[in-house]
The first five atom37 places (N, CA, C, CB, O) and aatype in JSON, in Angstrom:
{
  "aatype": [12, 16, 6, 10, 15, 7, 8, 13, 0, 19, 15, 1, 15, 0, 9, 15, 5, 8, 10, 10, 10, 10, 15, 6, 19, 7, 10, 19, 15, 0, 1, 11, 3, 7, 1, 2, 1, 18, 18, 15, 10, 3, 0, 0, 7, 12, 19, 1, 10, 1, 6, 6, 13, 3, 15, 13, 17, 16, 2, 6, 10, 3, 10, 10, 19, 0, 3, 0, 7, 1, 10, 8, 14, 14, 16, 15, 5, 7, 11, 9],
  "atom_mask": [
    [1, 1, 1, 1, 1],
    [1, 1, 1, 1, 1],
    [1, 1, 1, 1, 1],
    [1, 1, 1, 1, 1],
    [1, 1, 1, 1, 1],
    [1, 1, 1, 0, 1],
    [1, 1, 1, 1, 1],
    [1, 1, 1, 1, 1],
    [1, 1, 1, 1, 1],
    [1, 1, 1, 1, 1],
    [1, 1, 1, 1, 1],
    [1, 1, 1, 1, 1],
    [1, 1, 1, 1, 1],
    [1, 1, 1, 1, 1],
    [1, 1, 1, 1, 1],
    [1, 1, 1, 1, 1],
    [1, 1, 1, 1, 1],
    [1, 1, 1, 1, 1],
    [1, 1, 1, 1, 1],
    [1, 1, 1, 1, 1],
    [1, 1, 1, 1, 1],
    [1, 1, 1, 1, 1],
    [1, 1, 1, 1, 1],
    [1, 1, 1, 1, 1],
    [1, 1, 1, 1, 1],
    [1, 1, 1, 0, 1],
    [1, 1, 1, 1, 1],
    [1, 1, 1, 1, 1],
    [1, 1, 1, 1, 1],
    [1, 1, 1, 1, 1],
    [1, 1, 1, 1, 1],
    [1, 1, 1, 1, 1],
    [1, 1, 1, 1, 1],
    [1, 1, 1, 0, 1],
    [1, 1, 1, 1, 1],
    [1, 1, 1, 1, 1],
    [1, 1, 1, 1, 1],
    [1, 1, 1, 1, 1],
    [1, 1, 1, 1, 1],
    [1, 1, 1, 1, 1],
    [1, 1, 1, 1, 1],
    [1, 1, 1, 1, 1],
    [1, 1, 1, 1, 1],
    [1, 1, 1, 1, 1],
    [1, 1, 1, 0, 1],
    [1, 1, 1, 1, 1],
    [1, 1, 1, 1, 1],
    [1, 1, 1, 1, 1],
    [1, 1, 1, 1, 1],
    [1, 1, 1, 1, 1],
    [1, 1, 1, 1, 1],
    [1, 1, 1, 1, 1],
    [1, 1, 1, 1, 1],
    [1, 1, 1, 1, 1],
    [1, 1, 1, 1, 1],
    [1, 1, 1, 1, 1],
    [1, 1, 1, 1, 1],
    [1, 1, 1, 1, 1],
    [1, 1, 1, 1, 1],
    [1, 1, 1, 1, 1],
    [1, 1, 1, 1, 1],
    [1, 1, 1, 1, 1],
    [1, 1, 1, 1, 1],
    [1, 1, 1, 1, 1],
    [1, 1, 1, 1, 1],
    [1, 1, 1, 1, 1],
    [1, 1, 1, 1, 1],
    [1, 1, 1, 1, 1],
    [1, 1, 1, 0, 1],
    [1, 1, 1, 1, 1],
    [1, 1, 1, 1, 1],
    [1, 1, 1, 1, 1],
    [1, 1, 1, 1, 1],
    [1, 1, 1, 1, 1],
    [1, 1, 1, 1, 1],
    [1, 1, 1, 1, 1],
    [1, 1, 1, 1, 1],
    [1, 1, 1, 0, 1],
    [1, 1, 1, 1, 1],
    [1, 1, 1, 1, 1]
  ],
  "atom_positions": [
    [[0.83, -1.19, 0.0], [0.0, 0.0, 0.0], [0.87, 1.25, 0.0], [-0.94, 0.0, 1.21], [0.48, 2.27, -0.56]],
    [[2.02, 1.19, 0.61], [2.9, 2.35, 0.64], [3.23, 2.81, -0.78], [4.2, 2.03, 1.4], [3.21, 4.01, -1.07]],
    [[3.52, 1.88, -1.64], [3.81, 2.21, -3.04], [2.6, 2.83, -3.71], [4.27, 0.95, -3.8], [2.73, 3.78, -4.48]],
    [[1.43, 2.3, -3.44], [0.2, 2.79, -4.03], [-0.17, 4.17, -3.51], [-0.93, 1.83, -3.76], [-0.63, 5.02, -4.27]],
    [[0.02, 4.41, -2.22], [-0.42, 5.66, -1.61], [0.31, 6.88, -2.16], [-0.23, 5.59, -0.11], [-0.22, 7.99, -2.09]],
    [[1.5, 6.7, -2.7], [2.25, 7.82, -3.26], [1.6, 8.42, -4.5], [0.0, 0.0, 0.0], [1.98, 9.52, -4.92]],
    [[0.65, 7.73, -5.09], [-0.01, 8.2, -6.31], [-1.29, 8.97, -6.05], [-0.3, 7.03, -7.2], [-1.92, 9.45, -6.99]],
    [[-1.69, 9.09, -4.79], [-2.97, 9.72, -4.47], [-2.8, 10.79, -3.39], [-3.98, 8.67, -4.02], [-1.92, 10.7, -2.54]],
    [[-3.65, 11.78, -3.45], [-3.6, 12.89, -2.49], [-4.54, 12.63, -1.32], [-3.97, 14.22, -3.18], [-5.24, 13.54, -0.86]],
    [[-4.57, 11.4, -0.84], [-5.36, 11.05, 0.34], [-4.45, 10.28, 1.3], [-6.63, 10.19, -0.04], [-3.36, 9.84, 0.92]],
    [[-4.9, 10.13, 2.51], [-4.08, 9.47, 3.52], [-3.97, 7.96, 3.26], [-4.66, 9.71, 4.92], [-4.8, 7.37, 2.56]],
    [[-2.94, 7.38, 3.83], [-2.79, 5.92, 3.74], [-3.98, 5.22, 4.39], [-1.48, 5.47, 4.41], [-4.4, 4.16, 3.94]],
    [[-4.51, 5.83, 5.44], [-5.68, 5.26, 6.11], [-6.88, 5.21, 5.16], [-6.03, 6.07, 7.37], [-7.61, 4.22, 5.12]],
    [[-7.08, 6.28, 4.4], [-8.2, 6.32, 3.45], [-8.02, 5.26, 2.37], [-8.31, 7.73, 2.81], [-8.98, 4.59, 1.98]],
    [[-6.8, 5.11, 1.88], [-6.54, 4.09, 0.86], [-6.78, 2.71, 1.44], [-5.1, 4.21, 0.33], [-7.35, 1.85, 0.77]],
    [[-6.35, 2.49, 2.66], [-6.57, 1.21, 3.32], [-8.05, 0.9, 3.43], [-5.93, 1.21, 4.7], [-8.47, -0.24, 3.19]],
    [[-8.85, 1.89, 3.79], [-10.29, 1.7, 3.9], [-10.91, 1.36, 2.54], [-10.96, 2.96, 4.48], [-11.78, 0.49, 2.44]],
    [[-10.45, 2.04, 1.49], [-10.96, 1.76, 0.15], [-10.59, 0.34, -0.29], [-10.42, 2.79, -0.86], [-11.41, -0.38, -0.86]],
    [[-9.35, -0.04, -0.03], [-8.91, -1.39, -0.41], [-9.68, -2.45, 0.37], [-7.41, -1.55, -0.17], [-10.0, -3.5, -0.18]],
    [[-9.97, -2.19, 1.64], [-10.76, -3.12, 2.43], [-12.15, -3.29, 1.82], [-10.87, -2.64, 3.89], [-12.65, -4.41, 1.71]],
    [[-12.77, -2.2, 1.43], [-14.09, -2.26, 0.81], [-14.02, -3.03, -0.51], [-14.63, -0.84, 0.58], [-14.88, -3.87, -0.78]],
    [[-13.02, -2.74, -1.33], [-12.87, -3.46, -2.6], [-12.67, -4.94, -2.37], [-11.7, -2.9, -3.4], [-13.14, -5.77, -3.15]],
    [[-11.98, -5.28, -1.3], [-11.77, -6.68, -0.95], [-13.08, -7.32, -0.5], [-10.71, -6.8, 0.16], [-13.38, -8.45, -0.87]],
    [[-13.85, -6.6, 0.3], [-15.12, -7.13, 0.8], [-16.11, -7.41, -0.32], [-15.73, -6.17, 1.78], [-16.9, -8.35, -0.23]],
    [[-16.09, -6.61, -1.37], [-17.04, -6.82, -2.47], [-16.46, -7.72, -3.56], [-17.43, -5.48, -3.08], [-17.12, -7.96, -4.57]],
    [[-15.24, -8.23, -3.35], [-14.69, -9.21, -4.26], [-13.98, -8.67, -5.49], [0.0, 0.0, 0.0], [-13.8, -9.4, -6.46]],
    [[-13.58, -7.4, -5.47], [-12.88, -6.85, -6.62], [-11.37, -6.97, -6.51], [-13.25, -5.41, -6.8], [-10.66, -6.98, -7.52]],
    [[-10.87, -7.06, -5.3], [-9.45, -7.3, -5.08], [-9.29, -8.39, -4.03], [-8.72, -5.99, -4.65], [-10.19, -8.64, -3.23]],
    [[-8.14, -9.01, -4.04], [-7.82, -9.96, -2.98], [-6.57, -9.46, -2.28], [-7.61, -11.42, -3.55], [-5.74, -8.77, -2.87]],
    [[-6.46, -9.81, -1.02], [-5.33, -9.33, -0.21], [-4.57, -10.53, 0.35], [-5.82, -8.41, 0.94], [-5.15, -11.55, 0.72]],
    [[-3.26, -10.37, 0.4], [-2.39, -11.37, 1.0], [-1.49, -10.65, 1.99], [-1.55, -12.15, -0.09], [-0.85, -9.66, 1.65]],
    [[-1.45, -11.16, 3.19], [-0.62, -10.53, 4.22], [0.68, -11.3, 4.34], [-1.37, -10.49, 5.58], [0.71, -12.53, 4.4]],
    [[1.77, -10.54, 4.39], [3.11, -11.12, 4.57], [3.83, -10.25, 5.59], [3.91, -11.18, 3.2], [4.36, -9.19, 5.26]],
    [[3.85, -10.71, 6.83], [4.43, -9.9, 7.9], [3.57, -8.67, 8.13], [0.0, 0.0, 0.0], [2.36, -8.77, 8.35]],
    [[4.2, -7.51, 8.08], [3.46, -6.26, 8.27], [2.89, -5.71, 6.97], [4.36, -5.22, 8.9], [2.2, -4.7, 6.97]],
    [[3.17, -6.36, 5.87], [2.74, -5.88, 4.56], [1.51, -6.62, 4.06], [3.85, -6.01, 3.55], [1.33, -7.81, 4.33]],
    [[0.69, -5.9, 3.34], [-0.45, -6.49, 2.63], [-0.22, -6.26, 1.15], [-1.83, -5.89, 3.1], [0.15, -5.16, 0.73]],
    [[-0.45, -7.3, 0.37], [-0.31, -7.21, -1.07], [-1.69, -7.42, -1.69], [0.71, -8.26, -1.61], [-2.36, -8.42, -1.44]],
    [[-2.1, -6.46, -2.5], [-3.41, -6.5, -3.12], [-3.27, -6.81, -4.6], [-4.14, -5.18, -2.91], [-2.31, -6.39, -5.25]],
    [[-4.23, -7.53, -5.11], [-4.29, -7.8, -6.54], [-5.75, -7.84, -6.98], [-3.57, -9.14, -6.89], [-6.65, -8.11, -6.18]],
    [[-5.96, -7.58, -8.25], [-7.31, -7.63, -8.77], [-7.82, -9.06, -8.71], [-7.38, -7.1, -10.22], [-7.07, -10.01, -8.95]],
    [[-9.08, -9.22, -8.4], [-9.73, -10.52, -8.41], [-10.42, -10.67, -9.76], [-10.75, -10.68, -7.21], [-11.39, -9.97, -10.05]],
    [[-9.92, -11.56, -10.59], [-10.42, -11.7, -11.96], [-11.92, -12.0, -12.0], [-9.65, -12.8, -12.69], [-12.65, -11.42, -12.81]],
    [[-12.39, -12.88, -11.14], [-13.81, -13.24, -11.13], [-14.66, -12.03, -10.73], [-14.07, -14.42, -10.18], [-15.73, -11.81, -11.29]],
    [[-14.18, -11.27, -9.77], [-14.91, -10.07, -9.35], [-14.96, -9.03, -10.46], [0.0, 0.0, 0.0], [-15.97, -8.35, -10.65]],
    [[-13.87, -8.91, -11.21], [-13.84, -7.95, -12.31], [-14.79, -8.38, -13.44], [-12.41, -7.79, -12.85], [-15.4, -7.54, -14.08]],
    [[-14.9, -9.69, -13.67], [-15.84, -10.19, -14.68], [-17.26, -9.86, -14.25], [-15.68, -11.73, -14.87], [-18.06, -9.41, -15.08]],
    [[-17.59, -10.07, -12.98], [-18.94, -9.75, -12.49], [-19.22, -8.26, -12.61], [-19.1, -10.19, -11.02], [-20.32, -7.86, -12.99]],
    [[-18.22, -7.43, -12.3], [-18.39, -5.98, -12.41], [-18.64, -5.6, -13.86], [-17.15, -5.24, -11.86], [-19.53, -4.79, -14.15]],
    [[-17.87, -6.17, -14.78], [-18.05, -5.88, -16.2], [-19.45, -6.29, -16.67], [-16.98, -6.61, -17.04], [-20.08, -5.57, -17.44]],
    [[-19.93, -7.43, -16.21], [-21.27, -7.88, -16.57], [-22.33, -6.9, -16.07], [-21.54, -9.28, -16.0], [-23.3, -6.61, -16.77]],
    [[-22.13, -6.38, -14.86], [-23.06, -5.39, -14.32], [-23.06, -4.12, -15.15], [-22.7, -5.07, -12.87], [-24.12, -3.58, -15.48]],
    [[-21.86, -3.63, -15.5], [-21.76, -2.43, -16.34], [-22.41, -2.67, -17.7], [-20.29, -2.02, -16.52], [-23.17, -1.83, -18.18]],
    [[-22.12, -3.81, -18.31], [-22.7, -4.1, -19.62], [-24.21, -4.15, -19.55], [-22.16, -5.43, -20.15], [-24.89, -3.6, -20.42]],
    [[-24.73, -4.78, -18.53], [-26.19, -4.87, -18.36], [-26.79, -3.5, -18.13], [-26.53, -5.81, -17.2], [-27.79, -3.13, -18.75]],
    [[-26.18, -2.74, -17.23], [-26.69, -1.4, -16.92], [-26.67, -0.52, -18.15], [-25.87, -0.76, -15.8], [-27.68, 0.09, -18.49]],
    [[-25.53, -0.44, -18.81], [-25.41, 0.48, -19.93], [-26.28, 0.06, -21.09], [-23.97, 0.57, -20.38], [-26.83, 0.92, -21.79]],
    [[-26.42, -1.22, -21.32], [-27.29, -1.66, -22.41], [-28.73, -1.23, -22.14], [-27.22, -3.2, -22.59], [-29.36, -0.62, -23.0]],
    [[-29.24, -1.54, -20.97], [-30.62, -1.21, -20.64], [-30.82, 0.3, -20.51], [-31.03, -1.89, -19.35], [-31.76, 0.85, -21.08]],
    [[-29.95, 0.95, -19.78], [-30.1, 2.38, -19.54], [-29.92, 3.19, -20.82], [-29.11, 2.84, -18.5], [-30.65, 4.15, -21.05]],
    [[-28.96, 2.82, -21.65], [-28.75, 3.55, -22.9], [-29.92, 3.35, -23.85], [-27.45, 3.12, -23.56], [-30.29, 4.27, -24.57]],
    [[-30.51, 2.14, -23.87], [-31.69, 1.91, -24.7], [-32.82, 2.83, -24.26], [-32.13, 0.43, -24.62], [-33.52, 3.42, -25.09]],
    [[-33.01, 2.96, -22.95], [-34.06, 3.86, -22.43], [-33.75, 5.32, -22.76], [-34.2, 3.68, -20.91], [-34.65, 6.08, -23.12]],
    [[-32.48, 5.7, -22.64], [-32.08, 7.07, -22.94], [-32.31, 7.39, -24.41], [-30.61, 7.28, -22.58], [-32.81, 8.47, -24.73]],
    [[-31.97, 6.49, -25.3], [-32.18, 6.7, -26.73], [-33.67, 6.82, -27.02], [-31.56, 5.56, -27.55], [-34.08, 7.68, -27.8]],
    [[-34.47, 5.96, -26.4], [-35.92, 6.03, -26.62], [-36.48, 7.36, -26.12], [-36.62, 4.86, -25.91], [-37.3, 7.97, -26.8]],
    [[-36.05, 7.8, -24.94], [-36.51, 9.09, -24.41], [-36.08, 10.24, -25.31], [-35.98, 9.3, -22.99], [-36.87, 11.15, -25.58]],
    [[-34.84, 10.22, -25.75], [-34.34, 11.28, -26.62], [-35.12, 11.3, -27.92], [-32.85, 11.11, -26.9], [-35.42, 12.37, -28.45]],
    [[-35.46, 10.15, -28.44], [-36.24, 10.07, -29.68], [-37.63, 10.65, -29.51], [0.0, 0.0, 0.0], [-38.18, 11.25, -30.43]],
    [[-38.2, 10.46, -28.33], [-39.54, 11.03, -28.07], [-39.46, 12.55, -27.91], [-40.17, 10.39, -26.81], [-40.36, 13.27, -28.36]],
    [[-38.4, 13.03, -27.28], [-38.25, 14.47, -27.07], [-37.89, 15.21, -28.34], [-37.2, 14.73, -26.01], [-38.37, 16.31, -28.6]],
    [[-37.04, 14.59, -29.15], [-36.56, 15.21, -30.39], [-36.63, 14.18, -31.5], [-35.11, 15.77, -30.24], [-35.63, 13.55, -31.84]],
    [[-37.84, 14.0, -32.08], [-37.96, 12.99, -33.14], [-37.04, 13.32, -34.31], [-39.42, 12.88, -33.62], [-36.81, 14.49, -34.61]],
    [[-36.52, 12.3, -34.96], [-35.66, 12.55, -36.12], [-36.44, 13.3, -37.2], [-35.1, 11.21, -36.68], [-37.62, 13.05, -37.41]],
    [[-35.76, 14.21, -37.88], [-36.4, 14.96, -38.95], [-35.98, 14.39, -40.3], [-36.05, 16.47, -38.87], [-34.96, 13.71, -40.39]],
    [[-36.75, 14.65, -41.3], [-36.41, 14.12, -42.62], [-35.23, 14.87, -43.2], [-37.62, 14.2, -43.58], [-35.1, 16.08, -42.98]],
    [[-34.39, 14.21, -43.92], [-33.25, 14.76, -44.64], [-32.27, 15.5, -43.73], [-33.72, 15.68, -45.72], [-31.61, 16.44, -44.17]],
    [[-32.18, 15.08, -42.48], [-31.18, 15.63, -41.59], [-31.42, 17.08, -41.16], [0.0, 0.0, 0.0], [-30.53, 17.67, -40.55]],
    [[-32.59, 17.66, -41.44], [-32.88, 19.03, -41.01], [-33.3, 19.02, -39.55], [-33.99, 19.67, -41.9], [-33.97, 18.1, -39.08]],
    [[-32.92, 20.05, -38.85], [-33.27, 20.16, -37.43], [-34.35, 21.22, -37.26], [-32.03, 20.51, -36.57], [-34.8, 21.47, -36.14]]
  ]
}
């Protein structure tokens, strides 16, 4: 975490809390070696996250396009 914390303008404690949360939801895994913790991405968790994003964006973008089409129907020959 020491190496990671140098890249952010927040405290090491804040980074630790974020990493703990990411670990709890299955996006990263942690390995403790003495006083050090080593974090890595959890591939299965990242796949689940990607599936959620894909599902959300597909459904939400379809709704957004439909709403936009109702608010501003396409005009003939590209005229606005």
